[in-house]
Phi, psi and omega in degrees: 000323177290330175293320177298311182297317183292329172298317178297319182296318181287324177289331176290317175298317176295319183291324180273358185251359173293153172298156192308308184304311182297316177304312179294323180288328177288318177303315177294320174294316174300322181289321183288316176303317176298322181288331177281322188260317188267317185302315181298325174296320183293331177284315186295317192295308176298322183287332179291312181290328182266316187257353185084180188303155176300138192299320184276000180138218187259207185289331178289325175292323178295319182293325180293318179290326181293313176297322176301314181293332171297314178291333176265010175062038177288132180299320187290326178290322175292331177289322174296321178298313184278342183313307177303319181295318180299312179301311176304313178295322173300320179296317177290331174292310175303320180295320184292322183289313179299325176296321180290333179287000000 
């Protein structure tokens, strides 16, 4: 357990010590990766419990339709992809504003 925690502490220190451009690029990459891999599951799970199963199949069908929508340039799919970065940017902007007050 200590080894895992030590690895996390070193990764955290490395991430926050990056130059500004590298930090922003890595943040964008992590947010897009989160939007590609995690967001569809976060959309599927509440929808499954509230609205019942996905009409085209299970979670694999949702991922397939999501990636297909990205290639077909569907606005809803691109909003889901960009959502984590937009949310993170808003949090950072509000934090900056609150520091200035």
